[in-house]
N, C-alpha and C positions, 0 to 999 in steps of 0.2 A: 516709230512714226507710221501711221496708217497711210496707205497708198491712196491715190486719188480715186481709183476704182472702188475701194472699200468705202471711202467717204460718200461717193455717189450712191452706192447701194444702201447704206444706212439712211441717207437722206431720203431716198425714194421710199423706203419702208415707213419712215416716220411720217412722211406726207400722206402715205396711204392710210396708216392708222389714224391720223388726225382727221383725214377726210371722212373715214368711216364713223368716227365718234362725233364729229362736228356736224356731219350730214349736210354739207354745203350751206350751212347757216353762216350769216355774216359774222366776222370776227370769231370769237370763241363762244358765242352763245349756245351753239349746239353742244359744245363740250361741257358747258355749265349745266345744260339741261340733262345730259347724260349722268353727270355727277350727282344731281339731285335725285334722278330716277334710281341710280345704284344705291344711294343711301336709303331711300324709301323702301326699295324692294328687299334689301338685306335686313332692314329693321323689321319689315313685315314677316319675313321668313324665320327670323331668329327665334329659337326655342325659349319659351318663357316659363316661369315658375307658377304652376297652378295654385300653389299654396299662398302666393303673394298677390293679393288683390290689386296692389298698386301697379303691378307689371302689366295688368290688363289694359289695353289701349284700343280705342275705337279708330278705325281707319276709313278714309273715304275710298270706297272700292273703285270708283271711277278713276281716281288719281292712281291707285295701285295698278289697275289694268293699263293705264297709259304708261306707267313706269316700266312694267314688264314688256310693253310693246316697244318702248325705246331701246331697252337692253336687248330685246330680240333682234331689232333692226341692226343694232351694232354688233350682233353675233357674239354676245358676251354671256349668254345663258349657261353654257358649259362651265365657264369660270365661276359664275354665281353658284352653280350646284356644288362645286368643290368647296366654296366658302361656307355654304350652308351645312355641308357634312362636317366641316371642321367645327362650326359652332355647335352642331349636334353633339360632337364628341366632347366638347368642353362642358356641356350641360347634363351629361349622363349621371353626374353625381346626385342630381335631384331625384332620379328614379332609384338610384342605389339607396338613398336615404328612405324613400317610401317603402322599398322592399324590406329593408332592415327593420323598419318600425313594425310592419305587419307580421313578419316572421318571428320577431321577438314575442309578440303578443300570442301568436299561434303555439310557440314552444311552451308557453305557460299553461294554456288550457286545452290545446289540441282540438279546437273547435273548427271544423271544415268551413264554417261560414266566414271565418276570417280570410281563408284562402280565396273564397268566392269574392269577397270584397276587394282583396288585393288584385285579382285578375280584372275585375271591373274597373278598378283605379288605373291599372296599367293600360287598359284599352282607352281610357280618357286621355292619358299621357300620349299615347300613340296618335289618337285623332287630333289632339291639340297641336302636336308638332308636325303633323303630316302637311306637306305643301298642298295648297289648293290646286287641284288639277286644272280648273278652268282658267287659272292665271298663267300656267306654265305649259300647258298642253300644245300651245301653238307651235313650238319648236321641238322641245324635248319629248313630248308625249309622256309615256309611262316610264321613261328612263329614270327620271329623278325620283318617281314614286318607288320604283323597284330598288334603287340605290338606298333611299331612305329606309325602306322596310328592312332591307338586309342589314344596314348599319344598326338600326334600332334593336332588331332581334339578336344580332350578334352580341351587342353589349349586354342586353337583358339576360341572355342565357349564360353569360360569363359571370354574372353577379348573383344568380339564384343560388341559395344555399342548398345543401343536401336535404334539409327538412322540407323544402318546397315539393320535392317529388312525393314524399309521404303525405303532405297536405293534399296534393292533387289526387293521390290515390284514394284518400278518405273522402274527398269531395266527389269523385267519380262514383265511389261506392254509394254515397248518399243519393246521388241521382238514380242509381239503379234501384235502390230501396223505395224511392218515391215514384217509380214508373207508373204505378196504378193510380196515383193521385192526380186528379185533373187540376187542382190548384197549383201544383208544382210544375205543370207542363210549360207555362210561360217563362218561369224562372230558369228552368233547364234549357229552354230554347235560347234564351239570352246568354246563358253560360257557354253553351256549345258554340254560339256565334263568336263570343269572345275568344274561346279556344282557337277557333279557325282564324280570327284576326291576328292573333299572336303566334300562329303556327305551333301551338302547343299540342294539337292532336297528332301531327306527324312526329313531334319530338317524343311525346309520351304514348305512342301507339302501343308499344309493348306493355307498358304499365296499365293502360286502359283494358287491354285484352286480359291481362292477369286478374283484373278485378272481376271480369266476367267468369273466368275460370274458377276463382275462389268462391264466387257466389253460387255457381252451379255445384261445386263440391259440397258446400255447406247445405244446400237444399237437398241434395241427394242423400247425404248422411242423416239429415234430420228426419226426412220423410220415409226412407227405405230401410234404414238399419233395423234389423230384427223383424222386418215385415216380409214374411215368406208366403203367406196364404193368399195373396192376391198379386196379379201382375202389376209391376210398377212402371214399365217402359211406356205404355200408353199415357199414363198420368204425367210422366216426366216430359213427354213430347208435348202434351197439351200445355203444360206449365211453361215450356220453352217458348211456344207461340204466343202465349199470353203475357209473359213477363220479359223475356230476353229479347225477342225480335223487335218489339216497340222501342226498347232502349237502344238497340243497335242502329236504328235509323239516324240518330243524331251524329254519333262519331264516325260511322262507317258508310252512310249513304247520304251525306250532306250534298245538296245541290241536285238531287234527283228530282225530275219533274213529274214522274208518274210511278205507279207501283211496279211495273215491269222493270223500269230502270233502276229503282231502288233494290229490287230483288237481285238483279244482275250484280250491282255493286257490293251487296252483302253476301254474295254466294260463297266467296272464299272464307271469310271469317265465320259465317254461319256454319259452314261445313266443319270448321275446326271446333266450334262450340258444341256442335252435335256429337262429334267424335269424342270430345272431352266428357260429355255427359255419359256416353256409352262406356268410356274407359273408367270413369269414376264408379259407376254401378258395377262394372266387371271387377274392379279392385275390391269393392266392398263385398260382393258375393264370394270372391276368391278367398277373402279373409274369413268369411262366415261358413265356408263350404262344409266343414266338419259338422257344425250344428245344424246346417240345412239337411245334411244326410241323416242326422239323428232324428230330425223332425219329419222325415219322409213317412207317409205320402202327403202330409198336409202342406209340404213345402214345394210341391210340383210347380206352381206358378213361378216361384223364384228360379227354378231350374230352367224353365222355358225362357225366362229373361236372360239368364246366364248364357244359354245356347245362342240367343240372338246377339248378345254383346260380343261373344267370341267370334261370330262371323264378321263383325265390324272391327274388333280390336284383336290383334293377334297375340293373345296372352295365354295360349294353351300351356306352354312350358311353365309359366308362373303358377297356373292352377295346379298342375301336377306336383310342383315343388311344395306349394303351400299345403296341399292335402297330405303329402307324404310326411312333412314335418309334423302336422297335427296328429297323424296316426302314430308316429313315433313317440310323441309326447303324451298323448291321451289315451291311446289304445294298445299299442304293442309293448306292454310292460307286464311284469309278474302280477301287479295288482288287479289287472282286468280279468274278469271271468271269461273262460273260453266261449261260453254261450253268448256273452255280450259282443265278443270279437266277431263271432260268426254272424250275428245279427247285423252288426255294423257293416261287415263285408258284403252281406246280401243286399243291404240298403245301398251300399256304394255301387254295386253292380247295377241295380235298377236306376239309380240317379244318373250315373255316368252314361248309361245307354240313352237317357233322354237328352243329355247335353251333347254327346258325341255318338250317334248311332253306329258308325263303323267300329267303335270299340278301342281306338288307339289310346285314348286317355285311361280307359279302364285297364288295359294291358300294363301300362306304365305304373299306375297307382297300385294295382292288385298284386304285383310281384313281391314286394316286401311283406304284405299281409300273408300271402300264400306260404312264403318261406317260414314265417314265424309260426303259423298254424301247423305246418308240417313238423315243427319241433315240439309242439305241445302234446303230451301223452294222451289227453282226453279229447282231442279234436274229433277223432273218428266216432267216439261214443256219443258226443253231442250231435253230430250230423245224423247218425243212425237213430238216435232217440227222437230227433225231429222227423225222420222218415216215417217212423211207426207211430207218431203222435204221442210220444212219451215225454214231452217237454215239461220241465218243472214249473214253468210259468205260462201265461197266456200267449206269450210271443212265440211265433213259429217261424222257421227259416223258409218255409214254403207256404204259398197261398192255397188254401183248400179249394178255391174256385178254379185254379189253373188245371188244364187237362193234363193227364198223366202220359208221359212219353217215355220210350226206352232211352237209356243213356246215349247221348250223342258222342260220336267219335270225331276226332279232328278232321276237318275237311281237307280234301286234296284239290289243288288248283286244277280247274278244267278250263284250259285256254281255248278250247273249241266252243265253249258256251257263248252264244251271242250277247248275253247279258253280263259277261265277265267284266269287271272293273278293276283297274290296277289298285294296289295298295296306296293308302295316303302317304304323302311325302315324309311325314314324321313317324311313320310306323317302324318298329323295330324289326330285326331280322327274323325273330320267331313269332311275329304277331299273328300271321295267318294260321299257323299250326295250333295256336292256343285259343283261337276264337270259337267260343260256343255260345249258343243262345239260351239253353236251358239252365235254370239255376242249379238244379241237382247235379247236372252233368258238370257244371263248373265247380261245385264243391267236391265232387268225387275226383275230379281231375287234379286236385291239390296233390294227390298221391299218384305214383307211377302205375299202380295196379289196383283194380277194384277187389282183389282177393281179400285185402284187409277189411274192407267194408263187409264182405260176405261173412267172414269169421266173426266180426263184431256183431253183425245181425244175429248170428246163431247164439252168441253169448247172451245178448239182450233178450232175445225171444226165450231162451232157457230160463233166465231170471223171471221174466213176466209169467211164464207158464207154471213155474214152481211156486210163484207167489199167489196164484189164483186160489180163491176160497169158495166161490160159487160154482166152479167147474164150467162157466160159460166161456166157450172158445170162439164165439162169433167175431169179436173184435180182432183177435189174433189171426183168424182165418182171413179176414178182410185185408189186414196189413200184409200178410204173405202174398195174397193175390196181387196187390198193388206193387209189391216189391218184385214179383215175377215179371211184371210189364217193364219195370225199370232195369233189372239186372238179368232177365232171362230165366226160363224155367229150370234149366240145368243147374244154375247156381243156387237155386233154392230147394234142391231135392232134400238136403238134410233137414231143412226147416219143415218140409212136408212130413218126414219121418217123425219128427219131434211132435207134431200135431197129432199124427196117427198114434203115437205112444200114449198121449194124454187120453185119447178116446178109448184105446184098448185098456188103459189102466182103470178107467171108470167101469168098463164092462167086466174086468176081472174082479174088481172090488165088489161089484154087485153080486157076482157069482159066489165069492167067498162069504159075503154077508148072508146070502141065502142058505148056505150050508151051515154056518155057525155065526150068528150075529156077534159083532165086535164093535167097540167104540173106536177102534182105530181104522183110519181110511188113508193108507199110504198111497203115494204116487209111484208107479212102477215105470221105469224108463229103460231104454236100451243103451248100455254103456258105450257101445262102439259109435253111436251116432250123435251122442250129446257132448257138448263141451265138458272138459274135465271139471269135476267138482272138488272143492277143497277137501283134502283128506283129514280125517280126525280119528283118534283112538278112543273117543268118548264111549262109555258104556252106560246105558240107562239102568238105574237100580229098581229094585222092588217090582211093583205091579207093571211098570212099563216094560221091563224085560220079559215078564210072563206074557204080556199081550203080544210082543214081537214073536215070541216062540210059537204061540198058538196060531198067529196069522200065517207065519212061514210054513207051518205044518199043513194048513188047509191049502196054501198056494202050491205046495209040492204035490198034493193030491190032484189038483186041477192041472198043473203044468209039471209033470214029472221030469221033463227034459231040461227044466230051467231051475236056477238057484237064485234066491234073493240075497243081495248083499246090502245090508242096512247102512244108511247114513243118518245115525241117530241125532246128530248135531243140527240137521236141517228140519225145517217145517215149523208148525205152530201147534200148541197144545192148549185146549180149553179145559180149565180146572174148575171144580167146585170144592172148596176147602171148608170142612166143618170143624169149627172150633168150639170151645166151651160156651161162649156167649154170642157167637155170630157165625154166619156163613158167608164166605167171600168167593165171588166168581172172578176168574182172571184168564186172559188169553195171552200166553207167554211163550217164548222160545223153549226148546228142549232143556237147555242147561238150567234155566230157572226152575223148570218143572222137576228136574232130577234133584236139585238142591232141597226144594221144599218137600219132596218125597222122603229124603233122608231124615228130615226133621220129624217124620212120623215114628222113627225108631227111637230117637231121644231128642231132648229139648235143646241141648247145647252142643255146638260144634265149632271147631276152629277151622279156619280157612284151609290149612294144610290137610286136615282130616277129610274135608269135603272133596278136595282135589284128588286125594288118593283114592276115594271111593268111585269117582266117576271117570277116572282115567286121565289121560294127558290133556289138560287144558291150561291155558296161560293164567297167571295170577290176576292180570288185569281183567280178563274175561270173567273170572270167578267173582272178583269184587263188583264188577258191573252187574252180574246176575243177582248177587246178594243185595245190591243197592236197590233193585226193583222191589224186593219184599220189604226192605226197610222203609222205602217210600210209601208202601201200602200199609205200614204199621202192623205187619205180620211178624217181622223179626226186629231184634234190637241188638245193637252192638254194645255189650256190657263192658268189654275192655278191647284193647287193640287186637283185631283179627279173631275175636271170640264173639259168636252170635248166638242169641237165645230166642226160642219160639215164644211169641206172646199168645198163649192160649186164651188169656183173658185180656181184653184191650185195656191199656193203660191210659189215664188222663194225660193229655198233652198240655203241659204247663208252658213250655217254650219250644220254639222250633230250632233245634240244634243245627249248627252249621254242618253241611254235608262233608263227609270224609273225602280225602283225596282218592281218586280212582273210582268213586261211586257216582252213578248217574241216577237221580230220582225221577220216577215216572215211567211210562210205557213208551215204547217206540217200535216201529216196524222197519225192518231192513229187507232188502232183496236177498235171496239165497246166495250164499258165497260161491258163485260160479267163478272160476279162474278167468281173469280178463285176457284179452288178446295180448296185451303187452307182457303180462306175466308168462303166458304160454310161449311167446317169442323169446323171452329172456331165458326160460328153461331150455328151449331148443338150441339157443346160441351157446349155452354152456357146453353142449355136446361138441361143437365145432371148436371150442377153445383149444382142445388138444391138438387139432390140426394147426391152428395159428401158432401155438407154442412151438410145435415141431418146425414150422417154416422159419420162424425168427431164430431158433436155435441152430438150424443147419445153414441158413442163407444169410443170416445177419439182418441188418436194417432193411425194411421193405416199405414201399409206399402203399397207400390204401388201395390203389388200382391194382397193384400186383397181387395183394392179398386176396382181393375180390376175385380176380381172374383164376387163382389157384383154388379157392374155395368152391368155385363152380364145378370143379372136377369131382367134388365130393357128392355122394349120392344123397338126393333129397334136399340139397341146398338151394333155396329160392329167395334169399334175402337181397334187398337192394343195397347199393353202396351207402345210402344215407343210414339205413339200419345198422350196417356194419360199422359205420362211423360212430354212431351212438353207443354201440357195444364196446368199441375200443376206448371211447372216452370214459365209460363206466370202468373198464379195466384199468385205465390210467389213474383214476381216482382211488382204486384199491391198491395201487402201487405195483401192479403186475407188469405194466409196460410203460415206456416213456416215448415221447415224440419230439423230434427236432428237425426243423426244415421239411416237415411233411413226411419224414421217414420214421417208422415205428421200430422199436427194439425192445427186448425183454428188460424188465426192471432188475435192478441189483438186489 
């Protein structure tokens, strides 16, 4: 049983509530008025089905306002808000049905306009169910509006399917594509207002931003891919201002009252879009960097774009890795010609100096190329040929318009220099020591010593001098003078002697011809100052031998203290062959001339007989020489290795297939001067006995130990890389084996 005090307390509260609801009206008339007002207000606020026309009812707004006023005076508006939110929850299935209907249609045809229609419809539902603020603002203000909005959006977001996000993305992309169209401006404005009403902008802000990113990527690739002859960054920036910035105003600067306010609101996302544009162009140029270098200098504008992008986007490491991968795949392999590798290397130097003037990127990219070129046997020859203008094609490693400078030596840090700057943060430990600005100095620095280039220069000059036909030495003198500037006069002294020998040879020949005219004009050189020539035991037969003896006799009269040593396998001979029905003129090497001279003795010879008469020549060289005359229709191979002179030309009824080992036609070759690699190989054979003795007495040795001991031998000046190449060659011949870096004699 309740106590009297409790009864009294309940009775007091009951009387207080009754008085508040009845409002001092007689009887219960006030309570009845409150009941009618509550019924009208709740019916007015109750969510209705927009698709049901019968549910639409017209209300007397004066009575509605009076009802809300009564409820407000009775302080029951908070309770009414709870009832309204409960009714809202019970009516959410109507929106779910609407969403499902539209999204099913979108799944069938993927038309973004269906999503636009759905969003517009959802705004209609939102506005239809929204409590009229003028009726409830008296007491609760915006509280009920905020609660309604939160409840509506919470339920809406819970029922939206995954395909809705895809639809929103396609719809946003459509607004971006239509930015330049004035007719779409009104529709897009309404759409973004609907997004704002439903808070879809905040929910799908990342998705909206991704649309901008993807559109920028698509435009950059479409307009800039493969376009290297003009700068693209100014055009892309202008496009961003024309296309992207106007579109950004709706989602990211809504509510701005003036241009400055809009600019401030878009600053963050605008900076991200600008960064993404630079990054996309940087990624594209990084992917194309190998072809950009191939296209240099036409691709200079693309290099300047890349330089500016790298200042904004820190992707220097990605650029280095991309170019190194492309070089390994497309350049540094046996199928690439050494001249092409050198041309690409020189272009890489010039291009990366534009992109990164300090040279850090070049240092990182060039290292694999330099190591690969160091292993190629013809690298030095290609560089030297370019130095003297002897390239096989029109491409040159150096620009003829560039001033000629001496070879640059690695710079030493001068910390007292007021203009000294520290190395870049991503520079390697050896960066400063390898940085040179001259192209030729960079190429020569591939090797540890310039002596190899000097020797190769001597070999190449010897070949060019011995191949001269008109005796004009102006070009060679000019080349030597240029090389003196680069390498120094002392290094080119031997070349000076070679040029002097050519001048003296002409003077001697003129004197001999004045004493006794001869059709022979030999080149006389100093044996000790010229590179070694390939030796041969060939003997010229018949009239050629007579001419040699006569010329040597006259030379001995003029130079009694000197003796001629002939190299009959070198040079060219101009012949006039008189046959029974024709006269043939030919300019051929000595071996071809020797063979055709022998056919003046008899008409038929075997290959073995010809070789026996001219001395020691290889069978392939003999067949090659005979093939020249067969191609000129002066000889015919009657049977295998048996050739007959055609004194009378035969009718050619068919073109027989050339025999193996024969080459039809004329060719010109440089005189067979022994190359630097061949000379080094011969010299290294001298030191093999030293190496063999070390490995016999001391057992397994490392390459460093072998090199250190060889330096004690007189005249040894090879680098450890050259020693390693020699040891690898010895290993292939089975002379030595290697395990864990230790070399030992083979079994």
